gemmi code that builds the backbone of each chain (N, CA, C; Angstrom):
import gemmi

chains = {
    "A": [
        ("MET", (-11.810, -6.511, -1.428), (-12.654, -6.031, -2.467), (-13.423, -4.579, -1.481)),
        ("GLU", (-13.312, -3.467, -2.218), (-14.205, -2.117, -1.721), (-15.595, -2.387, -1.932)),
        ("ILE", (-16.592, -2.135, -1.125), (-17.795, -2.387, -1.037), (-18.453, -0.965, -0.847)),
        ("ASN", (-19.491, -0.794, -2.226), (-20.321, 0.361, -1.616), (-21.631, 0.323, -1.488)),
        ("ASN", (-21.896, 1.186, -0.197), (-23.554, 1.228, 0.218), (-23.350, -0.166, 1.401)),
        ("PHE", (-22.240, -0.563, 1.593), (-22.248, -1.796, 2.503), (-23.411, -1.989, 3.410)),
        ("CYS", (-23.728, -0.778, 4.402), (-24.749, -1.224, 5.398), (-26.118, -1.068, 4.413)),
        ("GLU", (-26.317, -0.554, 3.503), (-27.755, -0.336, 2.960), (-27.818, -1.706, 2.290)),
        ("GLN", (-26.877, -2.442, 2.018), (-27.236, -3.831, 1.116), (-27.347, -4.808, 1.912)),
        ("LEU", (-26.999, -5.004, 3.234), (-26.627, -5.825, 4.019), (-27.889, -5.461, 5.277)),
        ("LYS", (-28.533, -4.087, 5.038), (-29.529, -3.664, 6.006), (-28.988, -3.838, 7.730)),
        ("LEU", (-28.031, -3.316, 7.741), (-27.237, -3.585, 8.651), (-27.434, -2.139, 9.678)),
        ("ASN", (-27.576, -2.330, 11.174), (-27.811, -1.286, 11.723), (-26.480, -0.421, 12.242)),
        ("VAL", (-26.112, 0.867, 11.883), (-24.517, 1.426, 12.350), (-24.674, 1.765, 13.705)),
        ("LEU", (-23.591, 1.092, 14.315), (-23.224, 1.805, 15.677), (-22.021, 2.454, 15.664)),
        ("PHE", (-21.247, 2.190, 14.652), (-20.218, 2.964, 14.678), (-19.831, 2.549, 12.971)),
        ("ASP", (-19.248, 3.792, 12.278), (-18.685, 3.618, 10.915), (-17.766, 4.224, 10.970)),
        ("SER", (-16.604, 3.885, 10.268), (-15.308, 4.779, 10.227), (-15.642, 5.239, 8.904)),
        ("LYS", (-14.613, 6.916, 8.473), (-14.856, 7.333, 7.587), (-14.053, 6.528, 6.448)),
        ("LYS", (-13.327, 5.494, 6.745), (-12.505, 4.659, 5.882), (-13.459, 3.842, 4.910)),
        ("LYS", (-13.466, 3.431, 4.157), (-14.412, 2.813, 3.022), (-14.277, 1.193, 3.244)),
        ("ILE", (-15.437, 0.821, 3.421), (-15.292, -0.886, 3.821), (-14.721, -1.506, 2.567)),
        ("ASN", (-13.737, -2.054, 2.951), (-12.949, -3.199, 2.260), (-12.668, -4.094, 2.804)),
        ("ILE", (-13.435, -5.433, 2.092), (-13.540, -6.396, 2.646), (-12.769, -7.845, 1.831)),
        ("GLU", (-11.697, -8.424, 2.490), (-10.689, -9.290, 1.818), (-11.349, -10.615, 2.225)),
        ("GLY", (-12.116, -10.765, 3.224), (-12.576, -12.210, 3.419), (-13.627, -12.040, 4.444)),
        ("VAL", (-14.036, -13.298, 5.161), (-14.880, -13.308, 6.195), (-14.661, -14.458, 7.127)),
        ("TYR", (-14.671, -14.107, 8.465), (-14.980, -15.212, 9.492), (-15.815, -14.971, 10.808)),
        ("ILE", (-16.281, -16.147, 10.719), (-17.278, -16.388, 11.937), (-16.865, -17.178, 12.999)),
        ("GLY", (-16.913, -16.351, 13.991), (-16.548, -17.018, 15.567), (-16.814, -16.260, 16.648)),
        ("ASP", (-16.984, -16.874, 17.932), (-17.154, -16.248, 19.124), (-16.081, -16.262, 20.187)),
        ("LEU", (-15.089, -17.450, 19.971), (-14.264, -17.766, 20.604), (-12.830, -16.560, 20.213)),
        ("LEU", (-12.375, -15.769, 21.118), (-11.350, -14.790, 20.831), (-10.458, -15.573, 20.501)),
        ("SER", (-9.757, -16.272, 21.227), (-8.518, -17.105, 20.741), (-8.352, -17.983, 19.474)),
        ("ILE", (-9.741, -18.266, 19.225), (-9.743, -18.942, 17.766), (-9.757, -18.069, 16.722)),
        ("VAL", (-10.681, -16.751, 16.699), (-10.631, -15.904, 16.044), (-9.273, -15.144, 15.836)),
        ("MET", (-8.695, -15.140, 16.725), (-7.110, -14.383, 16.783), (-6.353, -15.224, 15.966)),
        ("THR", (-6.570, -16.512, 15.917), (-5.230, -17.440, 14.932), (-6.131, -17.288, 13.220)),
        ("LYS", (-7.260, -17.026, 12.901), (-7.846, -17.554, 12.064), (-8.343, -16.470, 10.892)),
        ("ALA", (-9.102, -15.488, 11.584), (-9.310, -13.929, 11.062), (-8.005, -13.380, 10.420)),
        ("LYS", (-8.073, -12.890, 9.302), (-6.928, -12.205, 8.815), (-7.431, -10.787, 8.287)),
        ("GLN", (-6.393, -9.982, 8.209), (-6.328, -8.593, 7.820), (-7.086, -8.248, 6.874)),
        ("GLY", (-8.130, -7.400, 6.715), (-9.311, -6.985, 6.202), (-10.510, -8.023, 5.982)),
        ("TYR", (-10.649, -8.851, 7.102), (-11.738, -9.729, 7.039), (-12.977, -9.084, 7.648)),
        ("ALA", (-14.147, -9.310, 7.478), (-15.474, -8.934, 8.069), (-15.464, -9.839, 9.117)),
        ("TRP", (-15.576, -9.460, 10.246), (-15.821, -10.653, 11.800), (-17.218, -10.824, 11.895)),
        ("ILE", (-17.932, -11.866, 11.652), (-19.441, -12.016, 12.008), (-19.094, -12.655, 13.636)),
        ("THR", (-20.173, -12.195, 14.629), (-20.142, -12.929, 15.673), (-21.423, -12.276, 16.411)),
        ("ILE", (-21.635, -12.994, 17.685), (-22.677, -12.736, 18.606), (-22.181, -12.111, 19.811)),
        ("GLN", (-20.435, -12.535, 19.893), (-19.833, -11.645, 21.281), (-19.917, -9.802, 20.889)),
        ("THR", (-20.070, -9.290, 22.228), (-20.350, -7.881, 21.986), (-19.445, -7.101, 23.131)),
        ("HIS", (-18.898, -7.926, 23.784), (-17.685, -7.742, 24.879), (-16.770, -6.598, 24.154)),
        ("ILE", (-16.258, -5.785, 24.855), (-15.554, -4.556, 24.829), (-14.283, -5.168, 24.017)),
        ("ASN", (-13.981, -6.305, 24.613), (-12.518, -7.024, 23.843), (-12.556, -7.120, 22.665)),
        ("THR", (-13.557, -7.509, 21.982), (-13.879, -7.744, 20.580), (-13.362, -6.551, 19.694)),
        ("VAL", (-13.329, -5.817, 19.919), (-13.187, -4.522, 19.257), (-11.380, -4.674, 19.308)),
        ("ALA", (-10.582, -4.563, 20.752), (-9.478, -4.959, 20.719), (-8.910, -5.702, 19.637)),
        ("VAL", (-9.408, -6.923, 19.719), (-9.143, -8.050, 18.868), (-9.215, -7.844, 17.251)),
        ("ALA", (-10.391, -6.832, 16.931), (-10.155, -6.369, 15.479), (-9.433, -5.567, 15.229)),
        ("GLU", (-9.010, -4.533, 16.000), (-8.039, -3.674, 15.953), (-6.422, -4.122, 16.001)),
        ("LEU", (-6.455, -5.456, 16.775), (-4.935, -5.954, 16.802), (-5.048, -6.871, 15.135)),
        ("LEU", (-6.189, -7.250, 14.605), (-5.902, -8.267, 13.847), (-6.187, -7.225, 12.329)),
        ("ASP", (-6.021, -5.863, 12.546), (-6.698, -5.054, 11.212), (-8.026, -5.573, 10.457)),
        ("LEU", (-8.791, -6.106, 11.476), (-10.032, -6.425, 10.797), (-10.917, -5.252, 9.865)),
        ("SER", (-11.725, -5.437, 8.918), (-12.381, -4.455, 8.157), (-13.587, -3.908, 9.170)),
        ("CYS", (-14.129, -4.761, 9.785), (-15.391, -4.489, 10.352), (-15.788, -5.613, 11.405)),
        ("ILE", (-16.651, -5.441, 12.504), (-17.354, -6.507, 13.298), (-19.042, -6.075, 12.847)),
        ("ILE", (-19.601, -7.570, 12.447), (-21.123, -7.611, 12.154), (-21.407, -8.478, 13.447)),
        ("VAL", (-22.097, -7.729, 14.354), (-22.734, -8.472, 15.442), (-24.195, -8.981, 14.657)),
        ("VAL", (-24.669, -10.145, 14.988), (-25.793, -10.902, 14.557), (-26.705, -11.455, 15.743)),
        ("GLU", (-27.895, -11.601, 15.136), (-29.071, -12.399, 16.054), (-29.355, -10.799, 17.054)),
        ("ASN", (-29.178, -9.707, 16.623), (-29.487, -8.689, 17.561), (-29.237, -8.581, 18.992)),
        ("MET", (-27.643, -9.305, 19.261), (-27.255, -9.126, 20.520), (-27.315, -7.779, 21.068)),
        ("GLU", (-27.419, -7.578, 22.209), (-27.292, -6.490, 22.812), (-25.771, -5.760, 23.255)),
        ("ILE", (-25.330, -4.557, 22.688), (-24.042, -4.401, 22.581), (-24.073, -3.065, 23.618)),
        ("GLU", (-22.934, -3.404, 24.506), (-22.738, -2.571, 25.686), (-22.100, -1.432, 24.982)),
        ("PRO", (-22.881, -0.082, 25.740), (-22.040, 0.917, 24.924), (-20.569, 1.363, 25.162)),
        ("GLU", (-19.900, 0.494, 26.004), (-18.470, 0.666, 26.326), (-17.794, 0.253, 24.829)),
        ("THR", (-18.478, -0.956, 24.542), (-17.972, -1.651, 22.891), (-18.034, -0.484, 21.828)),
        ("VAL", (-19.191, 0.211, 21.885), (-19.477, 1.072, 20.991), (-18.195, 2.442, 20.929)),
        ("GLU", (-18.085, 2.882, 22.466), (-17.239, 3.796, 22.641), (-15.723, 3.507, 21.968)),
        ("LYS", (-15.495, 1.988, 22.518), (-14.079, 1.707, 22.289), (-13.851, 1.429, 20.692)),
        ("ALA", (-15.165, 1.196, 19.704), (-15.046, 1.035, 18.194), (-14.640, 2.518, 17.752)),
        ("LYS", (-15.239, 3.398, 18.248), (-14.962, 4.769, 18.300), (-13.482, 5.139, 18.127)),
        ("GLU", (-13.044, 4.786, 19.221), (-11.914, 5.101, 19.920), (-10.654, 4.497, 19.023)),
        ("LEU", (-10.725, 3.190, 18.581), (-10.237, 2.432, 17.808), (-10.536, 2.448, 16.324)),
        ("ASP", (-11.343, 3.236, 16.147), (-11.913, 3.185, 14.418), (-12.221, 1.847, 13.914)),
        ("ILE", (-13.014, 1.198, 14.743), (-13.465, -0.119, 13.919), (-14.782, -0.025, 13.940)),
        ("PRO", (-15.371, -0.387, 12.301), (-16.839, -0.044, 12.016), (-17.680, -1.099, 12.586)),
        ("LEU", (-18.495, -1.031, 13.148), (-19.561, -1.918, 14.257), (-20.605, -2.009, 13.721)),
        ("PHE", (-21.017, -3.027, 13.175), (-22.696, -3.071, 12.975), (-23.504, -4.197, 13.900)),
        ("ARG", (-24.781, -3.944, 13.604), (-25.646, -4.931, 14.288), (-26.674, -5.307, 13.058)),
        ("THR", (-27.290, -6.885, 13.220), (-28.240, -7.347, 12.410), (-29.110, -8.334, 12.938)),
        ("GLY", (-30.300, -8.220, 12.733), (-31.159, -9.302, 13.350), (-30.884, -10.674, 12.655)),
        ("GLU", (-30.292, -10.476, 11.361), (-30.304, -11.760, 10.946), (-29.155, -12.823, 11.660)),
        ("SER", (-28.925, -13.999, 10.730), (-27.994, -14.800, 11.347), (-26.916, -14.974, 11.031)),
        ("ALA", (-25.680, -15.468, 11.636), (-24.276, -15.631, 11.061), (-24.304, -16.280, 9.360)),
        ("TYR", (-25.121, -17.009, 9.327), (-24.972, -17.628, 8.176), (-25.630, -17.051, 6.985)),
        ("ASN", (-26.734, -16.159, 7.376), (-27.396, -15.281, 6.224), (-26.572, -14.233, 5.780)),
        ("ILE", (-26.035, -13.576, 6.817), (-25.129, -12.454, 6.578), (-23.928, -13.126, 6.000)),
        ("ALA", (-23.275, -14.283, 5.939), (-22.266, -14.819, 5.286), (-22.682, -15.279, 3.629)),
        ("CYS", (-24.070, -15.491, 3.612), (-24.313, -15.949, 2.362), (-24.382, -14.569, 1.646)),
        ("ARG", (-24.880, -13.561, 2.183), (-25.363, -12.388, 1.587), (-23.803, -11.652, 0.825)),
        ("LEU", (-22.628, -11.615, 2.143), (-21.508, -11.322, 1.537), (-20.985, -12.111, 0.421)),
        ("HIS", (-20.989, -13.465, 0.728), (-20.658, -14.173, -0.723), (-21.159, -13.968, -1.857)),
        ("ASP", (-22.699, -13.480, -2.095), (-23.673, -13.000, -2.991), (-22.715, -11.829, -3.842)),
        ("MET", (-22.327, -10.960, -2.785), (-21.673, -9.383, -3.150), (-20.403, -9.847, -3.546)),
        ("GLY", (-20.026, -10.959, -3.799), (-18.694, -11.085, -4.512), (-17.570, -11.895, -3.343)),
        ("ILE", (-18.049, -11.464, -2.043), (-16.665, -11.938, -1.441), (-16.518, -13.809, -1.109)),
        ("LYS", (-15.545, -14.027, -1.693), (-15.428, -15.831, -1.755), (-14.246, -16.132, -0.899)),
    ],
    "B": [
        ("MET", (25.253, -12.653, 27.010), (24.231, -12.686, 27.143), (22.971, -11.673, 26.406)),
        ("ASN", (23.378, -10.472, 26.613), (22.414, -9.756, 25.765), (22.961, -9.034, 24.485)),
        ("GLU", (23.722, -9.972, 23.782), (24.480, -9.932, 22.679), (23.210, -9.474, 21.797)),
        ("GLY", (23.536, -8.248, 21.121), (22.589, -7.843, 19.705), (21.632, -7.023, 20.227)),
        ("PHE", (20.991, -7.022, 21.617), (19.856, -6.030, 22.137), (20.086, -4.683, 21.745)),
        ("LEU", (18.539, -4.167, 21.377), (18.652, -2.964, 20.658), (17.745, -2.073, 21.824)),
        ("LYS", (16.716, -2.443, 22.222), (15.771, -1.838, 23.143), (14.352, -2.498, 23.611)),
        ("ARG", (13.594, -2.214, 24.713), (12.787, -2.909, 25.324), (11.680, -1.620, 25.496)),
        ("TYR", (10.683, -2.230, 24.876), (9.127, -1.488, 25.086), (8.449, -2.166, 26.391)),
        ("SER", (8.147, -1.306, 27.617), (7.184, -2.255, 28.591), (5.761, -1.720, 28.778)),
        ("PHE", (4.888, -2.548, 29.179), (3.588, -2.215, 29.389), (3.135, -2.875, 30.461)),
        ("ASN", (2.537, -1.827, 31.516), (1.782, -2.473, 32.600), (0.217, -3.102, 32.234)),
        ("ILE", (0.326, -3.984, 32.990), (-1.063, -4.737, 32.681), (-1.815, -5.103, 33.894)),
        ("ALA", (-2.871, -4.188, 33.842), (-3.716, -4.251, 35.265), (-4.445, -5.818, 35.466)),
        ("ALA", (-5.037, -6.365, 36.330), (-5.531, -7.443, 36.493), (-7.067, -6.767, 36.589)),
        ("ASN", (-7.733, -8.032, 35.901), (-9.257, -7.648, 35.557), (-9.984, -6.140, 34.637)),
        ("ASP", (-8.649, -5.505, 34.019), (-8.959, -4.394, 33.306), (-9.594, -4.778, 31.907)),
        ("PHE", (-10.683, -5.009, 31.648), (-10.983, -5.138, 30.599), (-11.110, -4.148, 29.527)),
        ("MET", (-11.334, -3.104, 30.089), (-11.242, -1.680, 29.168), (-10.292, -1.532, 28.575)),
        ("SER", (-9.371, -1.630, 29.285), (-7.775, -1.441, 28.685), (-7.249, -2.658, 27.852)),
        ("ALA", (-7.339, -3.569, 28.402), (-6.932, -5.114, 27.924), (-6.899, -5.267, 26.095)),
        ("GLY", (-5.480, -5.574, 26.026), (-5.266, -5.128, 24.539), (-4.562, -4.190, 23.965)),
        ("LYS", (-4.363, -3.114, 24.875), (-3.571, -2.039, 24.497), (-2.121, -2.505, 24.398)),
        ("GLY", (-1.512, -2.931, 25.059), (-0.335, -3.344, 25.297), (0.209, -4.297, 23.797)),
        ("SER", (-0.519, -5.422, 23.694), (-0.536, -5.916, 22.374), (-0.377, -4.998, 21.076)),
        ("SER", (-1.399, -4.253, 21.140), (-1.734, -3.489, 20.067), (-0.629, -2.046, 20.136)),
        ("SER", (0.016, -1.701, 20.820), (1.098, -1.003, 21.062), (2.242, -1.525, 20.221)),
        ("ILE", (2.602, -2.934, 20.670), (3.625, -3.453, 20.216), (3.718, -3.852, 18.885)),
        ("LYS", (2.144, -4.180, 18.472), (1.960, -4.573, 16.820), (2.217, -3.012, 16.278)),
        ("ASN", (1.959, -1.791, 16.571), (1.864, -0.471, 15.920), (3.898, -0.386, 15.609)),
        ("ILE", (4.193, -0.482, 16.857), (5.798, -0.415, 17.090), (6.444, -1.263, 15.956)),
        ("LEU", (6.162, -2.393, 15.946), (6.863, -3.202, 14.947), (6.414, -2.958, 13.386)),
        ("LYS", (5.259, -2.377, 13.129), (4.774, -1.985, 11.823), (5.520, -0.915, 11.270)),
        ("SER", (5.865, -0.010, 12.668), (6.254, 1.369, 11.892), (7.924, 1.021, 11.897)),
        ("MET", (8.461, -0.144, 12.415), (9.666, -0.347, 12.051), (9.817, -1.082, 10.709)),
        ("GLY", (8.903, -1.527, 10.093), (8.931, -2.099, 8.752), (9.307, -3.875, 8.956)),
        ("ILE", (8.617, -4.400, 9.920), (8.650, -5.960, 10.345), (7.696, -6.536, 9.353)),
        ("ASP", (8.227, -7.892, 8.808), (7.274, -8.362, 7.924), (5.892, -8.618, 8.596)),
        ("ALA", (4.819, -8.672, 7.538), (3.495, -8.635, 8.211), (3.289, -10.130, 8.710)),
        ("THR", (3.720, -10.850, 8.299), (3.563, -12.289, 8.791), (4.170, -12.300, 10.245)),
        ("VAL", (5.286, -11.999, 10.306), (5.707, -12.126, 11.540), (4.862, -10.972, 12.707)),
        ("ILE", (4.591, -9.976, 12.440), (3.758, -9.068, 13.246), (2.663, -9.792, 13.631)),
        ("ARG", (1.881, -10.323, 12.509), (0.942, -10.987, 13.200), (0.933, -12.321, 14.058)),
        ("LYS", (1.847, -13.257, 13.960), (2.191, -13.976, 15.106), (2.533, -13.489, 16.227)),
        ("ILE", (3.084, -12.298, 16.220), (3.648, -12.025, 17.388), (2.371, -10.803, 18.221)),
        ("ALA", (1.529, -10.538, 17.533), (0.340, -9.836, 17.768), (-0.654, -11.082, 18.242)),
        ("ILE", (-0.939, -11.913, 17.992), (-1.545, -13.426, 18.169), (-0.984, -13.894, 19.872)),
        ("VAL", (0.278, -13.764, 19.974), (1.202, -14.313, 21.165), (1.094, -13.172, 22.399)),
        ("SER", (0.991, -11.742, 21.682), (1.255, -10.816, 22.952), (-0.362, -10.876, 23.412)),
        ("TYR", (-1.138, -10.985, 22.595), (-2.322, -10.725, 23.177), (-2.984, -11.907, 24.002)),
        ("GLU", (-2.896, -12.983, 23.644), (-2.910, -14.197, 24.744), (-2.109, -14.123, 26.123)),
        ("ALA", (-0.588, -13.692, 25.706), (-0.208, -13.372, 27.012), (-0.676, -12.187, 27.715)),
        ("GLU", (-1.073, -11.127, 27.448), (-1.741, -9.930, 27.734), (-2.969, -10.236, 28.681)),
        ("MET", (-3.962, -11.099, 28.161), (-5.117, -11.487, 28.595), (-5.130, -12.355, 29.495)),
        ("ASN", (-3.890, -13.013, 29.350), (-3.650, -14.635, 30.874), (-3.454, -13.371, 32.031)),
        ("ILE", (-2.769, -12.230, 31.773), (-2.291, -11.258, 32.729), (-3.645, -10.919, 33.420)),
        ("VAL", (-4.675, -10.229, 32.424), (-5.576, -9.683, 32.716), (-7.081, -10.623, 33.250)),
        ("ILE", (-6.678, -11.746, 33.122), (-7.966, -12.824, 33.586), (-7.111, -13.536, 34.718)),
        ("HIS", (-5.864, -13.909, 34.657), (-5.811, -14.923, 35.638), (-4.554, -14.687, 36.715)),
        ("SER", (-4.138, -13.506, 36.574), (-3.056, -12.760, 37.477), (-3.537, -11.856, 38.284)),
        ("LEU", (-2.924, -11.233, 39.158), (-2.844, -10.268, 40.066), (-2.210, -9.066, 39.319)),
        ("GLY", (-1.931, -8.909, 38.325), (-1.360, -8.063, 37.593), (0.014, -8.028, 37.083)),
        ("GLY", (0.497, -7.385, 35.804), (2.238, -7.828, 35.530), (2.519, -6.841, 34.740)),
        ("GLU", (3.549, -7.731, 33.893), (3.921, -6.543, 32.860), (4.429, -7.301, 31.521)),
        ("LEU", (3.895, -6.456, 30.583), (4.127, -7.224, 29.339), (5.306, -6.268, 28.486)),
        ("HIS", (6.676, -7.096, 27.978), (7.658, -6.354, 27.691), (7.747, -7.079, 25.882)),
        ("CYS", (8.475, -6.108, 25.236), (8.558, -6.455, 23.828), (10.195, -5.903, 23.488)),
        ("ASP", (11.046, -6.722, 23.708), (12.335, -6.689, 23.558), (12.797, -6.999, 22.188)),
        ("LEU", (13.797, -5.893, 21.662), (13.716, -6.091, 20.177), (15.709, -6.577, 19.962)),
        ("TYR", (16.034, -7.267, 19.488), (17.372, -7.762, 19.139), (17.903, -7.505, 17.685)),
        ("ASP", (19.009, -7.405, 17.295), (19.091, -7.464, 16.008), (19.021, -8.445, 15.239)),
        ("ASN", (18.449, -9.763, 15.840), (18.336, -10.986, 14.939), (16.912, -11.670, 15.409)),
        ("LYS", (16.347, -11.058, 16.555), (14.959, -11.750, 17.111), (14.366, -10.617, 18.101)),
        ("ILE", (12.873, -11.081, 18.031), (12.055, -10.166, 18.943), (11.464, -11.125, 20.195)),
        ("ILE", (11.628, -10.806, 21.500), (11.373, -11.638, 22.464), (10.006, -10.822, 23.179)),
        ("ILE", (8.944, -11.645, 23.699), (7.821, -11.031, 24.119), (7.978, -11.762, 25.537)),
        ("LEU", (8.221, -10.875, 26.870), (8.417, -11.344, 27.768), (7.280, -10.787, 28.882)),
        ("SER", (6.213, -11.966, 29.293), (5.633, -11.375, 30.448), (5.497, -12.071, 31.630)),
        ("GLU", (5.467, -11.003, 32.631), (5.586, -11.310, 34.057), (4.389, -10.826, 34.660)),
        ("ASP", (4.140, -12.093, 35.625), (2.992, -11.170, 36.425), (3.163, -11.398, 37.884)),
        ("ALA", (2.503, -10.945, 38.687), (2.523, -11.078, 40.337), (1.891, -12.296, 41.338)),
        ("GLY", (1.575, -13.378, 40.129), (1.177, -14.550, 40.983), (-0.596, -14.626, 40.734)),
        ("PRO", (-1.151, -15.700, 40.846), (-0.673, -16.509, 41.679), (-0.159, -17.632, 41.263)),
        ("GLY", (0.465, -17.574, 39.865), (0.852, -18.968, 39.615), (-0.020, -20.110, 38.982)),
        ("ILE", (0.227, -20.912, 37.941), (-0.487, -22.082, 37.220), (-0.263, -22.974, 37.911)),
        ("GLU", (-1.234, -23.727, 38.686), (-1.548, -24.919, 39.434), (-0.889, -26.385, 39.075)),
        ("ASP", (-1.379, -26.505, 37.401), (-0.783, -27.726, 36.870), (-0.642, -27.253, 35.555)),
        ("LEU", (0.611, -26.921, 35.552), (0.901, -26.497, 34.254), (1.255, -27.230, 32.755)),
        ("ASN", (1.268, -28.664, 33.124), (1.014, -29.571, 31.822), (-0.086, -29.431, 31.273)),
        ("LEU", (-1.390, -29.307, 32.269), (-2.654, -29.311, 31.998), (-3.111, -27.862, 31.255)),
        ("ALA", (-2.501, -26.839, 31.711), (-2.569, -25.560, 31.245), (-1.836, -25.361, 29.527)),
        ("LEU", (-0.865, -26.274, 29.507), (-0.393, -26.521, 28.161), (-1.135, -27.133, 27.379)),
        ("THR", (-2.438, -27.944, 27.699), (-2.836, -28.717, 26.984), (-3.760, -27.923, 26.222)),
        ("GLU", (-4.249, -27.850, 24.483), (-5.226, -27.316, 23.814), (-6.497, -27.738, 24.785)),
        ("GLY", (-7.201, -26.701, 24.765), (-8.798, -26.851, 25.209), (-8.911, -26.735, 26.889)),
        ("TYR", (-7.718, -26.671, 27.524), (-7.806, -26.725, 28.952), (-7.889, -25.515, 29.191)),
        ("SER", (-8.845, -24.939, 30.398), (-8.907, -23.665, 30.525), (-9.318, -23.649, 32.034)),
        ("THR", (-9.125, -22.786, 33.064), (-9.468, -22.645, 34.257), (-10.425, -21.305, 34.398)),
        ("ALA", (-10.587, -20.917, 33.436), (-11.275, -19.314, 33.249), (-12.777, -19.974, 33.847)),
        ("PRO", (-13.400, -18.926, 34.713), (-14.649, -19.146, 35.565), (-15.863, -19.107, 34.132)),
        ("GLU", (-16.822, -19.697, 34.145), (-17.834, -19.240, 33.393), (-17.940, -17.751, 33.132)),
        ("SER", (-18.169, -17.114, 33.743), (-18.453, -15.652, 33.500), (-17.646, -15.295, 32.605)),
        ("ILE", (-16.479, -15.693, 32.370), (-15.199, -14.929, 31.677), (-15.253, -15.830, 30.206)),
        ("ARG", (-15.880, -17.346, 30.145), (-16.106, -17.966, 28.949), (-17.101, -17.476, 28.086)),
        ("GLU", (-18.093, -16.728, 29.046), (-19.379, -15.964, 27.982), (-18.771, -15.007, 27.427)),
        ("LEU", (-17.946, -14.283, 27.748), (-17.065, -13.288, 26.825), (-16.153, -13.596, 26.149)),
        ("GLY", (-16.278, -14.661, 25.535), (-15.317, -15.196, 24.390), (-14.057, -15.722, 24.698)),
        ("PHE", (-13.693, -15.564, 26.300), (-12.236, -16.134, 26.718), (-12.436, -17.216, 27.163)),
        ("GLY", (-11.309, -18.024, 27.691), (-11.260, -19.358, 28.139), (-11.511, -20.315, 27.040)),
        ("ALA", (-11.205, -20.342, 25.939), (-11.139, -21.392, 25.124), (-9.877, -22.654, 25.327)),
        ("GLY", (-8.866, -21.865, 26.114), (-7.912, -23.200, 26.341), (-7.072, -23.210, 25.419)),
        ("MET", (-6.577, -22.235, 24.606), (-5.771, -21.870, 23.712), (-4.737, -20.938, 24.029)),
        ("GLY", (-4.726, -20.381, 24.993), (-3.429, -19.091, 25.085), (-2.463, -19.941, 25.491)),
        ("LEU", (-1.560, -20.505, 26.178), (-0.530, -21.540, 26.067), (-0.125, -21.955, 24.878)),
        ("PRO", (-1.000, -22.729, 24.317), (-0.804, -23.739, 23.152), (-0.701, -22.628, 22.058)),
        ("ASN", (-1.484, -21.605, 21.940), (-1.135, -20.693, 20.827), (0.170, -19.899, 21.051)),
        ("MET", (0.701, -19.631, 22.106), (2.019, -19.203, 22.006), (2.985, -19.872, 22.039)),
        ("MET", (2.743, -21.272, 22.030), (3.656, -22.134, 21.540), (3.861, -22.339, 20.124)),
        ("LYS", (2.661, -22.404, 19.499), (2.455, -22.701, 18.232), (2.902, -21.586, 17.324)),
        ("TYR", (3.011, -20.214, 17.624), (3.351, -19.070, 16.814), (4.473, -18.712, 17.129)),
        ("SER", (5.093, -19.246, 17.795), (6.565, -18.740, 18.453), (7.770, -19.646, 18.194)),
        ("ASP", (9.057, -19.371, 17.842), (10.209, -20.114, 17.327), (10.768, -20.927, 18.840)),
        ("ASP", (10.568, -20.053, 19.890), (11.068, -20.403, 21.394), (9.960, -20.131, 22.191)),
        ("PHE", (9.511, -21.098, 23.216), (8.535, -20.650, 24.362), (9.006, -21.430, 25.615)),
        ("LYS", (9.388, -20.544, 26.796), (9.939, -20.745, 27.889), (8.706, -20.415, 29.198)),
        ("ILE", (8.652, -21.166, 29.786), (7.625, -20.790, 30.652), (8.057, -21.269, 32.317)),
        ("THR", (7.851, -20.297, 33.449), (8.233, -20.849, 34.598), (7.102, -20.427, 35.624)),
        ("THR", (6.670, -20.904, 36.634), (5.403, -20.436, 37.312), (5.597, -21.153, 39.043)),
        ("GLY", (5.205, -19.940, 39.508), (4.983, -20.090, 40.986), (4.222, -19.620, 41.549)),
        ("ARG", (3.917, -19.383, 43.062), (3.031, -18.551, 44.083), (3.301, -17.349, 43.602)),
        ("ASP", (4.470, -16.939, 43.411), (5.138, -15.479, 43.194), (4.746, -14.982, 41.719)),
        ("GLY", (4.493, -15.540, 40.764), (4.186, -15.204, 39.486), (4.447, -16.125, 38.571)),
        ("THR", (4.394, -16.058, 37.241), (4.593, -16.583, 36.157), (5.287, -15.950, 34.841)),
        ("VAL", (6.173, -16.510, 34.414), (7.132, -15.714, 33.537), (7.169, -16.378, 32.344)),
        ("ILE", (6.863, -16.069, 31.376), (6.957, -16.741, 29.910), (7.785, -15.696, 28.785)),
        ("LYS", (8.645, -16.482, 28.481), (9.517, -15.875, 27.085), (9.312, -16.485, 25.759)),
        ("ILE", (8.880, -15.491, 24.932), (8.686, -16.135, 23.749), (9.305, -15.355, 22.658)),
        ("THR", (10.094, -16.465, 22.267), (11.421, -15.833, 20.898), (10.612, -15.876, 19.431)),
        ("PHE", (10.908, -14.808, 18.842), (10.612, -14.749, 17.572), (11.887, -14.610, 16.611)),
        ("LEU", (12.533, -15.618, 15.889), (13.526, -15.268, 15.052), (13.486, -14.637, 14.001)),
        ("MET", (14.414, -13.542, 13.768), (14.247, -12.306, 12.304), (14.916, -13.337, 11.210)),
    ],
}
model = gemmi.Model(1)
for chain_id, residues in chains.items():
    chain = gemmi.Chain(chain_id)
    for i, (resn, *xyz) in enumerate(residues, 1):
        res = gemmi.Residue()
        res.name, res.seqid = resn, gemmi.SeqId(i, " ")
        for name, pos in zip(("N", "CA", "C"), xyz):
            atom = gemmi.Atom()
            atom.name, atom.element = name, gemmi.Element(name[0])
            atom.pos, atom.b_iso = gemmi.Position(*pos), 0.0
            res.add_atom(atom)
        chain.add_residue(res)
    model.add_chain(chain)
structure = gemmi.Structure()
structure.add_model(model)
structure.setup_entities()
């Protein structure tokens, strides 16, 4: 589903936002890339504490809608650069994975 | 032997190059997308080629990832320059990994690489030795 004012609603810090509208088909929470690869699907928002540059490659490979880094984990500049290069929206929040997932559920993503 | 072979796409994969890691798999995905291959098949190939690519980056001295197109199948071929897998049976076991802690902290080393390649393909063949590891993964169309 298409979500207006996505970042405002979730109070996310924007590290990179694509010109594309945020369209979310589901949510996956995970930090082990091999598991995320097999479980997250096209259009999913990915909630993680991983901030390594390769998270962006995984998101691009799976056509994920965005990456939401939780617990205010520090994000390397290379990761932000890669997100810009591959056009993957990248957000950060001090909230927990659980809280963000609950908010997304309340917004209608079941 | 090469009946039905159409085309090969090849990508050099450098050891420890995390900046570029995933580019080969991403290119393969985009090529298959442009060919109109079924999305479910593309997803499987993306998972498998990514695991193969990351294995080259993390565990090998460098190598190549190939995508061979046939009229009735797609083969992902991973070839690296060594040093080979010490205990192949263990490496094929879900959850077993030789990745160091520094790599695990980055989200790798779940011990799902080779098991995922087997699980998501129609045929999986691997040979390994000091001179390198060759993995041939087939997807029937």
